[in-house]
N, C-alpha and C positions, 0 to 999 in steps of 0.2 A: 610597530603597534598598529599603524594605519593599515598594514597588509591584512592583519587578522580582522580588523573592523570591516574592511572591504569585503573579505570573504564572508563574514557574518551577514552583511547587507545583501549579498548575492544569494545566500542560502535562504534568508527570510523572503526575498522576492520569489524564489523558486517554490517555497512552501505555499505562498499565497496563490501563485498560479495553479499549483496542484489542487489546492482547496477549492478554488473557483471551478476548475474543470470537474472535480468530483461532485460539486453541487449541481452543475449543469448537466452532467452525464452519469447519473448514479448506476444505471444498468451496465454501462461500459466499464465503470470502475469495479463493480461487483464481479463481472466476467473476467476482467484482467487479474483481479486478486485471486480468483480461483485458478486461473492458468498459471500464475506465478507460483502459487502454493504447490501445484502439482509438479512444476519444474524443480523447485527447491527440494521437495520431498524425494523426487527421483535422484537428484544430485547428492543428497545426503543419505541415500539408500534407506529411507524410512526411519533413520535414527531419531529425528525430531518430529515425527509425524503428528503426535498429539499437540505440540506447540504450534506447528504450522497450521493445522486444521483449526485450532482455536483462534489464531490470528486472522485467518481467512474468514471465519465465521463472524468475528467482530467487525471486520470491514464490510462484509455483506449485510450484516444487521444495521450498521450505521448508514449504509446507502439504501436500505430498504429492499435489498436483493437477497434476503436471508435464506435462500435455498441453496445450501452447500452441496 
């Protein structure tokens, strides 16, 4: 049980680091989200294009980088 708790603590820490980075670097996060979306879209051969573009748009809107 402590193993799962330790894993959860590590994940919570990683999420907090990511949140702080996103708040400090919104332009970089918006750009990376766009690049990641393009890569995933290519890897899935466009099968989930609408969902991917929607997720990227949400990230970019949240970071103030809403030009998808």
